[in-house]
FITILUM-550156 format. One record per residue (C-alpha): residue in one letter; x, y, z. Coordinates in nm, 4 decimals, padded with zeros to 6 digits, always signed. Layout:
N
<res=a, px=X, py=Y, pz=Z>
...
END
This chain:
213
<res=m, px=-01.0601, py=+09.5160, pz=+11.0470>
<res=l, px=-00.7723, py=+09.6977, pz=+10.9971>
<res=l, px=-00.5696, py=+09.3832, pz=+11.0216>
<res=l, px=-00.7513, py=+09.2644, pz=+10.7074>
<res=t, px=-00.7436, py=+09.5608, pz=+10.5038>
<res=w, px=-00.3464, py=+09.5728, pz=+10.5075>
<res=f, px=-00.3841, py=+09.2389, pz=+10.4000>
<res=e, px=-00.5720, py=+09.3341, pz=+10.0965>
<res=e, px=-00.2994, py=+09.6089, pz=+09.9623>
<res=n, px=-00.0006, py=+09.3896, pz=+10.1360>
<res=r, px=-00.0843, py=+08.9836, pz=+10.0595>
<res=r, px=+00.2034, py=+08.7473, pz=+09.9972>
<res=d, px=+00.1312, py=+08.4868, pz=+09.6518>
<res=f, px=+00.1967, py=+08.1456, pz=+09.6632>
<res=p, px=+00.0691, py=+07.8943, pz=+09.4582>
<res=w, px=-00.0760, py=+07.7110, pz=+09.7418>
<res=r, px=-00.2662, py=+07.9815, pz=+09.8425>
<res=a, px=-00.4631, py=+07.9494, pz=+09.4765>
<res=t, px=-00.5461, py=+07.6261, pz=+09.6056>
<res=t, px=-00.8128, py=+07.4155, pz=+09.8013>
<res=s, px=-00.6930, py=+07.1060, pz=+09.7462>
<res=p, px=-00.6551, py=+06.9301, pz=+10.0920>
<res=y, px=-00.3620, py=+06.7576, pz=+09.9052>
<res=e, px=-00.1498, py=+07.0567, pz=+09.7617>
<res=i, px=-00.2114, py=+07.2712, pz=+10.1026>
<res=a, px=-00.0882, py=+06.9338, pz=+10.2869>
<res=v, px=+00.1903, py=+06.8996, pz=+10.0240>
<res=a, px=+00.2818, py=+07.3170, pz=+10.1254>
<res=e, px=+00.2449, py=+07.2470, pz=+10.4783>
<res=a, px=+00.5224, py=+06.9564, pz=+10.5030>
<res=l, px=+00.7407, py=+07.1588, pz=+10.2337>
<res=l, px=+00.7083, py=+07.4887, pz=+10.4933>
<res=q, px=+00.7890, py=+07.2709, pz=+10.8347>
<res=k, px=+01.1140, py=+07.4680, pz=+10.9441>
<res=t, px=+01.1398, py=+07.5915, pz=+10.5727>
<res=a, px=+01.0950, py=+07.9603, pz=+10.4931>
<res=a, px=+00.8629, py=+08.0312, pz=+10.1845>
<res=t, px=+01.1204, py=+08.0864, pz=+09.8864>
<res=n, px=+01.3096, py=+07.8292, pz=+09.9385>
<res=a, px=+00.9802, py=+07.5711, pz=+09.9530>
<res=l, px=+00.8502, py=+07.7526, pz=+09.6648>
<res=q, px=+01.1692, py=+07.6156, pz=+09.4074>
<res=v, px=+01.0713, py=+07.3005, pz=+09.5324>
<res=y, px=+00.6632, py=+07.2390, pz=+09.5376>
<res=p, px=+00.6106, py=+07.3122, pz=+09.1199>
<res=e, px=+00.8944, py=+06.9840, pz=+09.1122>
<res=f, px=+00.7052, py=+06.7894, pz=+09.3345>
<res=l, px=+00.3258, py=+06.8198, pz=+09.2604>
<res=e, px=+00.4410, py=+06.7361, pz=+08.8832>
<res=q, px=+00.5952, py=+06.3588, pz=+09.0433>
<res=f, px=+00.2951, py=+06.3668, pz=+09.2024>
<res=p, px=+00.0206, py=+06.5205, pz=+09.0744>
<res=d, px=-00.2440, py=+06.3740, pz=+09.3326>
<res=i, px=-00.2605, py=+06.1877, pz=+09.6701>
<res=n, px=-00.2273, py=+05.8522, pz=+09.4817>
<res=a, px=+00.0233, py=+05.9241, pz=+09.3109>
<res=l, px=+00.2513, py=+06.0424, pz=+09.6420>
<res=a, px=+00.1068, py=+05.6807, pz=+09.8110>
<res=q, px=+00.2229, py=+05.4556, pz=+09.5310>
<res=a, px=+00.5627, py=+05.6206, pz=+09.5166>
<res=n, px=+00.8574, py=+05.3948, pz=+09.6612>
<res=s, px=+00.9886, py=+05.6544, pz=+09.9437>
<res=e, px=+01.3241, py=+05.7241, pz=+09.8043>
<res=s, px=+01.1850, py=+05.9296, pz=+09.5071>
<res=v, px=+01.0077, py=+06.0821, pz=+09.7448>
<res=q, px=+01.3179, py=+06.2104, pz=+09.9669>
<res=e, px=+01.5144, py=+06.2452, pz=+09.6554>
<res=t, px=+01.2895, py=+06.5203, pz=+09.5371>
<res=l, px=+01.2747, py=+06.6926, pz=+09.9119>
<res=y, px=+01.6620, py=+06.6470, pz=+09.9261>
<res=p, px=+01.7332, py=+06.9977, pz=+09.8388>
<res=l, px=+01.5580, py=+07.0990, pz=+10.1446>
<res=g, px=+01.7089, py=+06.8542, pz=+10.4158>
<res=l, px=+01.5564, py=+06.7191, pz=+10.6961>
<res=p, px=+01.4006, py=+06.4384, pz=+10.5702>
<res=a, px=+01.1745, py=+06.2703, pz=+10.7876>
<res=r, px=+00.9260, py=+06.5282, pz=+10.6503>
<res=a, px=+00.9172, py=+06.2997, pz=+10.3765>
<res=r, px=+00.8845, py=+06.0136, pz=+10.5399>
<res=r, px=+00.5305, py=+06.1379, pz=+10.7277>
<res=l, px=+00.4428, py=+06.3409, pz=+10.4293>
<res=h, px=+00.4832, py=+05.9664, pz=+10.2602>
<res=q, px=+00.2780, py=+05.7944, pz=+10.5415>
<res=m, px=+00.0339, py=+06.0574, pz=+10.5186>
<res=a, px=-00.0654, py=+05.9681, pz=+10.1978>
<res=r, px=-00.0864, py=+05.6079, pz=+10.2792>
<res=e, px=-00.3258, py=+05.6700, pz=+10.5704>
<res=v, px=-00.5284, py=+05.8906, pz=+10.3155>
<res=v, px=-00.5588, py=+05.6163, pz=+10.0606>
<res=e, px=-00.5651, py=+05.3195, pz=+10.2774>
<res=t, px=-00.8463, py=+05.5091, pz=+10.5569>
<res=y, px=-01.0524, py=+05.7206, pz=+10.3756>
<res=n, px=-01.0451, py=+05.5962, pz=+10.0123>
<res=g, px=-00.7814, py=+05.8349, pz=+09.9094>
<res=e, px=-00.9666, py=+06.1622, pz=+10.0072>
<res=f, px=-00.8599, py=+06.3595, pz=+10.3092>
<res=p, px=-01.1026, py=+06.4627, pz=+10.6149>
<res=a, px=-01.2871, py=+06.7928, pz=+10.6201>
<res=t, px=-01.2161, py=+06.8446, pz=+11.0131>
<res=e, px=-00.8947, py=+06.9640, pz=+11.2204>
<res=k, px=-00.9955, py=+06.6605, pz=+11.4376>
<res=e, px=-00.9661, py=+06.4218, pz=+11.2258>
<res=l, px=-00.6717, py=+06.5905, pz=+10.9953>
<res=r, px=-00.4718, py=+06.5936, pz=+11.3466>
<res=e, px=-00.4622, py=+06.1972, pz=+11.3712>
<res=l, px=-00.2786, py=+06.1733, pz=+10.9986>
<res=p, px=+00.0679, py=+06.1196, pz=+11.0457>
<res=g, px=+00.2976, py=+06.4203, pz=+11.0293>
<res=a, px=+00.0050, py=+06.6716, pz=+11.0587>
<res=g, px=+00.0475, py=+06.7719, pz=+11.3693>
<res=p, px=-00.1935, py=+07.0938, pz=+11.4895>
<res=y, px=-00.0945, py=+07.3377, pz=+11.2634>
<res=g, px=-00.0624, py=+07.1664, pz=+10.9662>
<res=a, px=-00.4933, py=+06.9815, pz=+11.0554>
<res=a, px=-00.5670, py=+07.3680, pz=+11.0287>
<res=a, px=-00.4576, py=+07.4440, pz=+10.7867>
<res=i, px=-00.5778, py=+07.2552, pz=+10.5694>
<res=a, px=-00.8578, py=+07.2094, pz=+10.7824>
<res=c, px=-00.9040, py=+07.6236, pz=+10.7361>
<res=q, px=-00.8011, py=+07.6276, pz=+10.3911>
<res=a, px=-00.9380, py=+07.3180, pz=+10.1626>
<res=f, px=-01.2790, py=+07.2686, pz=+10.3995>
<res=g, px=-01.3905, py=+07.6416, pz=+10.4895>
<res=e, px=-01.3553, py=+07.5424, pz=+10.8318>
<res=s, px=-01.3271, py=+07.8551, pz=+11.1296>
<res=v, px=-00.9976, py=+07.6898, pz=+11.2681>
<res=p, px=-00.7095, py=+07.9343, pz=+11.3895>
<res=m, px=-00.3415, py=+07.8083, pz=+11.2409>
<res=i, px=-00.1148, py=+07.8864, pz=+11.4659>
<res=d, px=+00.2782, py=+07.9287, pz=+11.4603>
<res=i, px=+00.4904, py=+08.1367, pz=+11.6252>
<res=n, px=+00.4647, py=+08.4235, pz=+11.4531>
<res=v, px=+00.0802, py=+08.4542, pz=+11.5603>
<res=m, px=+00.1766, py=+08.3341, pz=+11.9476>
<res=r, px=+00.4239, py=+08.6188, pz=+11.9076>
<res=i, px=+00.1535, py=+08.8348, pz=+11.7345>
<res=f, px=-00.0958, py=+08.7927, pz=+12.0022>
<res=h, px=+00.1650, py=+08.8210, pz=+12.2843>
<res=r, px=+00.2975, py=+09.1750, pz=+12.1466>
<res=v, px=-00.0506, py=+09.3394, pz=+12.0777>
<res=f, px=-00.1995, py=+09.1734, pz=+12.4154>
<res=s, px=+00.0303, py=+09.0706, pz=+12.6330>
<res=v, px=-00.0405, py=+08.7411, pz=+12.5840>
<res=p, px=+00.2122, py=+08.4984, pz=+12.7708>
<res=f, px=+00.3866, py=+08.2147, pz=+12.5349>
<res=k, px=+00.6890, py=+08.0175, pz=+12.5388>
<res=p, px=+00.8233, py=+08.0067, pz=+12.1599>
<res=r, px=+00.8775, py=+07.6048, pz=+12.1889>
<res=n, px=+00.5409, py=+07.5528, pz=+12.3643>
<res=a, px=+00.2397, py=+07.4427, pz=+12.2099>
<res=p, px=-00.0218, py=+07.7423, pz=+12.1783>
<res=t, px=-00.2490, py=+07.7485, pz=+12.4831>
<res=q, px=-00.6543, py=+07.7410, pz=+12.4910>
<res=a, px=-00.6650, py=+08.0509, pz=+12.6286>
<res=l, px=-00.4637, py=+08.1409, pz=+12.3281>
<res=r, px=-00.6926, py=+07.9317, pz=+12.0518>
<res=a, px=-00.9491, py=+08.1265, pz=+12.2201>
<res=l, px=-00.8727, py=+08.4550, pz=+12.1498>
<res=v, px=-00.7470, py=+08.4206, pz=+11.8185>
<res=l, px=-01.0659, py=+08.2433, pz=+11.7571>
<res=e, px=-01.2538, py=+08.5543, pz=+11.8881>
<res=y, px=-01.1010, py=+08.7804, pz=+11.6709>
<res=m, px=-01.1554, py=+08.5980, pz=+11.3813>
<res=p, px=-01.3794, py=+08.7808, pz=+11.1626>
<res=e, px=-01.7086, py=+08.5205, pz=+11.0651>
<res=g, px=-01.6778, py=+08.3796, pz=+10.7122>
<res=k, px=-01.3166, py=+08.5459, pz=+10.6977>
<res=a, px=-01.1242, py=+08.2726, pz=+10.8321>
<res=r, px=-00.9037, py=+08.2024, pz=+10.5773>
<res=e, px=-00.7821, py=+08.5981, pz=+10.5335>
<res=y, px=-00.7848, py=+08.6495, pz=+10.9019>
<res=n, px=-00.4609, py=+08.3403, pz=+10.9141>
<res=l, px=-00.2951, py=+08.4071, pz=+10.6328>
<res=a, px=-00.2931, py=+08.8073, pz=+10.7137>
<res=l, px=-00.1344, py=+08.7586, pz=+11.0451>
<res=l, px=+00.1064, py=+08.4768, pz=+10.8748>
<res=d, px=+00.1624, py=+08.7751, pz=+10.6409>
<res=l, px=+00.1833, py=+09.0633, pz=+10.9201>
<res=g, px=+00.4251, py=+08.8041, pz=+11.1502>
<res=a, px=+00.6770, py=+08.8120, pz=+10.7910>
<res=a, px=+00.6376, py=+09.1705, pz=+10.6924>
<res=a, px=+00.6437, py=+09.4131, pz=+11.0439>
<res=c, px=+00.6110, py=+09.1472, pz=+11.3883>
<res=h, px=+00.9761, py=+09.0479, pz=+11.3563>
<res=a, px=+01.1110, py=+08.8495, pz=+11.6307>
<res=r, px=+01.4051, py=+09.0884, pz=+11.6743>
<res=n, px=+01.3255, py=+09.5125, pz=+11.5457>
<res=p, px=+00.9433, py=+09.4507, pz=+11.4572>
<res=e, px=+00.8620, py=+09.7299, pz=+11.2125>
<res=c, px=+00.5483, py=+09.9052, pz=+11.4280>
<res=e, px=+00.5498, py=+10.1892, pz=+11.2522>
<res=i, px=+00.4375, py=+09.9878, pz=+10.9379>
<res=c, px=+00.1704, py=+09.7598, pz=+11.1529>
<res=p, px=-00.1370, py=+09.7797, pz=+11.1012>
<res=l, px=-00.2177, py=+09.7452, pz=+11.5051>
<res=c, px=+00.0240, py=+09.9398, pz=+11.5950>
<res=s, px=-00.2466, py=+10.2177, pz=+11.8075>
<res=l, px=-00.3214, py=+09.8654, pz=+12.0047>
<res=c, px=-00.0890, py=+09.6629, pz=+12.0377>
<res=d, px=+00.0442, py=+09.6768, pz=+12.4195>
<res=y, px=+00.4490, py=+09.5923, pz=+12.3107>
<res=n, px=+00.4028, py=+09.8960, pz=+12.0942>
<res=l, px=+00.2493, py=+10.1654, pz=+12.3120>
<res=s, px=+00.4855, py=+10.0543, pz=+12.6089>
<res=h, px=+00.8200, py=+10.0947, pz=+12.3809>
<res=n, px=+00.6869, py=+10.3832, pz=+12.1974>
<res=h, px=+00.4755, py=+10.6293, pz=+12.3439>
<res=e, px=+00.6688, py=+10.8905, pz=+12.4969>
<res=e, px=+00.4535, py=+11.0297, pz=+12.8349>
<res=p, px=+00.4399, py=+11.4619, pz=+12.7960>
<res=s, px=+00.6783, py=+11.6693, pz=+12.9161>
<res=d, px=+00.5993, py=+11.8712, pz=+13.2615>
<res=e, px=+00.7696, py=+12.1411, pz=+13.1022>
END
């Protein structure tokens, strides 16, 4: 698959990608909400050092959690992450539920966070669809989308259709990295995109009709 071949050489390395711990992935997803990965990276190790597991976070006071995440702003995320930890401890005896459906019920997880945990921690073949993935499928396959709207069921089905069997994690992360490296919201770098030969947007914007002369 073109995308996975490209991913092997262009993947980004982050500490939350080197783990299958649902807790560590959940923390990363909370930090990454409306925050660049480079900024989240500055807080992530310190957060895990202070709250090394789900029980430590659940037992902490909310002020200390908010203080640790203060450099990233958005204090609501600290409250939601703390609530999630308490819910996992109180309802699931400290063990994260293993399916996307169950994870969606956790405070602060949301559809994307639930999919990220289910896929990366538990190996469930579910799509991780954020605005970058929506934009890629909009451009490559002319799938309509509105940036402020949630992904449609039709889009989810299409992303799943192209997911290679047994490669859900790599596929999802490859789409995220492609959005960061080439398929930008503005001025996409089609010349470096592995999907450029298949992309409706690229073909319609960069294909020149042969001259009659």
